[in-house]
MARRO-464230 format. One record per residue (C-alpha): residue in one letter; residue number from 1; x, y, z. Coordinates in Angstrom, 2 decimals. Layout:
% residues N
+-------+------+---------+---------+---------+
| lumpa | dolo |    east |   north |      up |
+-------+------+---------+---------+---------+
|     A |  NUM |       X |       Y |       Z |
...
+-------+------+---------+---------+---------+
This chain:
% residues 181
+-------+------+---------+---------+---------+
| lumpa | dolo |    east |   north |      up |
+-------+------+---------+---------+---------+
|     M |    1 |    9.20 |   62.44 |   67.16 |
|     F |    2 |    6.08 |   64.52 |   66.39 |
|     T |    3 |    8.31 |   67.33 |   65.08 |
|     R |    4 |   10.23 |   64.91 |   62.87 |
|     R |    5 |    6.98 |   63.57 |   61.34 |
|     L |    6 |    5.79 |   67.13 |   60.77 |
|     V |    7 |    9.03 |   68.06 |   59.01 |
|     V |    8 |    8.94 |   64.88 |   56.85 |
|     G |    9 |    5.30 |   65.56 |   55.96 |
|     L |   10 |    6.02 |   69.19 |   55.01 |
|     V |   11 |    9.00 |   68.11 |   52.88 |
|     A |   12 |    6.85 |   65.52 |   51.09 |
|     L |   13 |    4.11 |   68.11 |   50.50 |
|     S |   14 |    6.66 |   70.59 |   49.19 |
|     V |   15 |    8.10 |   68.02 |   46.76 |
|     A |   16 |    4.60 |   67.21 |   45.51 |
|     L |   17 |    3.78 |   70.88 |   44.98 |
|     I |   18 |    7.07 |   71.57 |   43.23 |
|     A |   19 |    6.48 |   68.60 |   40.95 |
|     G |   20 |    3.16 |   70.15 |   39.95 |
|     C |   21 |    1.04 |   67.23 |   40.95 |
|     G |   22 |   -2.46 |   67.53 |   42.20 |
|     P |   23 |   -4.17 |   65.19 |   44.63 |
|     A |   24 |   -3.89 |   61.47 |   44.07 |
|     K |   25 |   -6.61 |   59.55 |   42.24 |
|     P |   26 |   -8.22 |   56.60 |   44.00 |
|     D |   27 |   -5.77 |   54.29 |   42.18 |
|     G |   28 |   -2.88 |   56.16 |   43.86 |
|     K |   29 |   -1.59 |   57.92 |   40.73 |
|     P |   30 |   -1.28 |   61.69 |   40.90 |
|     T |   31 |   -3.75 |   63.83 |   38.96 |
|     P |   32 |   -2.05 |   66.40 |   36.78 |
|     S |   33 |   -2.81 |   69.99 |   37.69 |
|     P |   34 |   -5.23 |   71.63 |   35.27 |
|     S |   35 |   -3.60 |   73.83 |   32.65 |
|     P |   36 |   -4.80 |   77.41 |   32.46 |
|     S |   37 |   -7.50 |   77.81 |   29.88 |
|     A |   38 |   -7.03 |   80.26 |   27.04 |
|     S |   39 |   -8.97 |   83.44 |   27.51 |
|     P |   40 |  -11.82 |   83.83 |   25.07 |
|     S |   41 |  -11.17 |   86.09 |   22.11 |
|     P |   42 |  -12.87 |   89.47 |   22.32 |
|     S |   43 |  -16.16 |   90.03 |   20.55 |
|     P |   44 |  -15.97 |   91.68 |   17.11 |
|     R |   45 |  -17.26 |   94.90 |   18.68 |
|     A |   46 |  -14.69 |   94.88 |   21.49 |
|     A |   47 |  -11.91 |   94.13 |   18.99 |
|     A |   48 |  -13.07 |   96.95 |   16.71 |
|     E |   49 |  -13.21 |   99.44 |   19.59 |
|     R |   50 |   -9.74 |   98.39 |   20.81 |
|     D |   51 |   -8.22 |   98.62 |   17.32 |
|     A |   52 |   -9.90 |  101.96 |   16.54 |
|     L |   53 |   -8.60 |  103.51 |   19.78 |
|     A |   54 |   -5.12 |  102.15 |   19.02 |
|     A |   55 |   -5.19 |  103.70 |   15.53 |
|     Y |   56 |   -6.43 |  107.01 |   16.97 |
|     G |   57 |   -3.58 |  107.20 |   19.49 |
|     A |   58 |   -1.01 |  106.06 |   16.91 |
|     M |   59 |   -2.14 |  108.79 |   14.51 |
|     W |   60 |   -1.29 |  111.51 |   17.05 |
|     Q |   61 |    2.06 |  109.88 |   17.86 |
|     A |   62 |    2.89 |  109.63 |   14.13 |
|     M |   63 |    2.01 |  113.30 |   13.69 |
|     A |   64 |    4.24 |  114.27 |   16.62 |
|     K |   65 |    7.12 |  112.24 |   15.19 |
|     A |   66 |    6.64 |  113.71 |   11.70 |
|     G |   67 |    6.50 |  117.20 |   13.25 |
|     E |   68 |   10.04 |  116.82 |   14.58 |
|     V |   69 |   11.39 |  117.08 |   11.00 |
|     P |   70 |    8.69 |  118.21 |    9.78 |
|     D |   71 |    7.76 |  115.59 |    7.16 |
|     P |   72 |    4.32 |  115.75 |    5.54 |
|     D |   73 |    5.22 |  112.61 |    3.57 |
|     A |   74 |    5.97 |  110.44 |    6.62 |
|     P |   75 |    4.64 |  106.94 |    5.78 |
|     E |   76 |    3.39 |  106.31 |    9.34 |
|     L |   77 |    0.81 |  109.05 |    8.87 |
|     R |   78 |   -0.84 |  107.03 |    6.11 |
|     Q |   79 |   -0.92 |  103.93 |    8.31 |
|     Y |   80 |   -3.25 |  105.61 |   10.81 |
|     A |   81 |   -5.01 |  108.45 |    8.96 |
|     T |   82 |   -6.85 |  108.88 |    5.68 |
|     D |   83 |   -9.33 |  111.23 |    4.02 |
|     Q |   84 |   -9.97 |  114.51 |    5.88 |
|     A |   85 |   -7.81 |  113.52 |    8.85 |
|     L |   86 |   -4.76 |  112.86 |    6.67 |
|     A |   87 |   -5.35 |  116.03 |    4.64 |
|     R |   88 |   -5.44 |  118.15 |    7.83 |
|     I |   89 |   -2.25 |  116.61 |    9.20 |
|     V |   90 |   -0.35 |  116.88 |    5.91 |
|     S |   91 |   -1.47 |  120.50 |    5.54 |
|     A |   92 |   -0.24 |  121.39 |    9.03 |
|     L |   93 |    3.11 |  119.65 |    8.47 |
|     F |   94 |    3.54 |  121.31 |    5.08 |
|     T |   95 |    2.93 |  124.69 |    6.71 |
|     Y |   96 |    5.48 |  123.86 |    9.42 |
|     Q |   97 |    7.97 |  122.87 |    6.72 |
|     Q |   98 |    7.43 |  126.10 |    4.78 |
|     T |   99 |    7.64 |  128.33 |    7.86 |
|     G |  100 |   10.58 |  126.62 |    9.57 |
|     V |  101 |    8.66 |  125.18 |   12.51 |
|     V |  102 |    9.28 |  121.85 |   14.25 |
|     T |  103 |    7.50 |  120.22 |   17.15 |
|     H |  104 |    8.91 |  118.60 |   20.28 |
|     G |  105 |    7.13 |  116.18 |   22.58 |
|     A |  106 |    3.76 |  114.65 |   21.86 |
|     P |  107 |    0.12 |  115.13 |   22.79 |
|     T |  108 |   -1.48 |  113.07 |   25.51 |
|     T |  109 |   -4.72 |  111.36 |   24.62 |
|     N |  110 |   -7.50 |  110.07 |   26.83 |
|     A |  111 |   -9.84 |  108.73 |   24.17 |
|     R |  112 |  -12.95 |  106.64 |   24.59 |
|     V |  113 |  -15.50 |  105.14 |   22.23 |
|     T |  114 |  -18.89 |  106.83 |   22.03 |
|     G |  115 |  -20.43 |  104.63 |   19.36 |
|     A |  116 |  -19.79 |  101.96 |   16.76 |
|     S |  117 |  -21.66 |  100.72 |   13.73 |
|     P |  118 |  -22.89 |   98.29 |   12.70 |
|     A |  119 |  -23.39 |   97.24 |   16.29 |
|     D |  120 |  -22.36 |   93.57 |   16.03 |
|     A |  121 |  -19.29 |   93.88 |   13.79 |
|     P |  122 |  -18.35 |   97.55 |   13.53 |
|     T |  123 |  -16.51 |   99.06 |   10.59 |
|     E |  124 |  -16.86 |  102.60 |   11.98 |
|     V |  125 |  -16.12 |  103.80 |   15.50 |
|     N |  126 |  -16.78 |  107.24 |   16.97 |
|     V |  127 |  -14.24 |  108.52 |   19.45 |
|     V |  128 |  -14.19 |  111.44 |   21.88 |
|     D |  129 |  -11.03 |  112.65 |   23.56 |
|     C |  130 |   -9.82 |  115.31 |   25.91 |
|     G |  131 |   -6.44 |  115.66 |   24.23 |
|     D |  132 |   -3.70 |  117.56 |   26.02 |
|     S |  133 |   -1.07 |  119.44 |   24.01 |
|     T |  134 |    0.69 |  120.93 |   27.05 |
|     N |  135 |    3.89 |  118.96 |   26.39 |
|     W |  136 |    3.75 |  119.22 |   22.59 |
|     T |  137 |    5.55 |  122.42 |   21.74 |
|     K |  138 |    6.46 |  124.31 |   18.56 |
|     H |  139 |    9.97 |  125.62 |   17.98 |
|     K |  140 |   11.88 |  127.54 |   15.32 |
|     K |  141 |   13.75 |  124.89 |   13.36 |
|     A |  142 |   16.82 |  127.08 |   12.76 |
|     T |  143 |   17.38 |  128.07 |   16.39 |
|     G |  144 |   15.34 |  125.66 |   18.48 |
|     E |  145 |   13.73 |  128.67 |   20.16 |
|     L |  146 |   10.27 |  128.01 |   21.63 |
|     I |  147 |    7.48 |  129.75 |   19.73 |
|     K |  148 |    5.71 |  131.70 |   22.44 |
|     D |  149 |    2.45 |  132.29 |   20.54 |
|     D |  150 |    1.56 |  128.61 |   20.73 |
|     P |  151 |   -1.59 |  127.93 |   22.75 |
|     R |  152 |   -1.42 |  124.58 |   24.48 |
|     G |  153 |   -3.68 |  122.71 |   26.85 |
|     R |  154 |   -6.68 |  120.41 |   26.99 |
|     R |  155 |   -9.10 |  120.32 |   24.08 |
|     N |  156 |  -12.18 |  118.33 |   23.21 |
|     I |  157 |  -11.56 |  116.19 |   20.13 |
|     T |  158 |  -14.09 |  114.08 |   18.25 |
|     A |  159 |  -13.01 |  111.61 |   15.60 |
|     V |  160 |  -14.32 |  108.94 |   13.27 |
|     V |  161 |  -12.18 |  105.83 |   12.81 |
|     K |  162 |  -13.00 |  103.34 |   10.06 |
|     S |  163 |  -11.80 |   99.97 |    8.92 |
|     V |  164 |  -10.19 |  100.69 |    5.54 |
|     D |  165 |   -8.73 |   97.79 |    3.54 |
|     G |  166 |   -8.38 |   95.71 |    6.71 |
|     S |  167 |   -6.73 |   98.43 |    8.83 |
|     W |  168 |   -8.24 |  100.94 |   11.21 |
|     R |  169 |   -7.62 |  104.57 |   10.22 |
|     V |  170 |   -8.86 |  107.91 |   11.46 |
|     T |  171 |  -10.91 |  109.44 |    8.65 |
|     S |  172 |  -11.86 |  112.73 |   10.32 |
|     F |  173 |  -11.39 |  114.69 |   13.49 |
|     D |  174 |  -12.45 |  118.02 |   14.95 |
|     V |  175 |  -10.45 |  119.83 |   17.63 |
|     G |  176 |  -12.09 |  122.21 |   20.06 |
|     D |  177 |  -10.64 |  125.30 |   21.68 |
|     I |  178 |   -8.15 |  125.22 |   24.54 |
|     G |  179 |  -10.08 |  124.54 |   27.75 |
|     S |  180 |  -13.02 |  122.86 |   25.98 |
|     C |  181 |  -12.65 |  119.82 |   28.23 |
+-------+------+---------+---------+---------+
């Protein structure tokens, strides 16, 4: 008899839990379970840092993709880079195009924010990275042969990312020597 009451009680509890009801109010009606609250939106600074880092990473991925052709006019480059950064990328891709070089793979980034201004609602974010080009290789376009004189590895990279016309774009970057980080 005790076992039967226990089983009936567990079944009733299970049904209540499955139905999503909370404990009963004093009037005997069930209290609805609280709905999860929406997480607060990030601060303007946190949003700026997140978006700047996303643009920084996307710039390198767009360059890697454009390097497969190579295509200095790839529209994605202009989504994530402008000014000196775009000029450097376009120049490199133009050189690849003229010399019959393509790239395979992509760099790995490990970027972090080192500063943002103005502090409360940034329009400029400074980034530092220890980028790794180990798996981003150059090849002869005609044959696919790996270009052996192609130093790869980890390099210190600093960049400035700005909000330009409502989008975050890398405006400049400097790349250190292999082994600089």
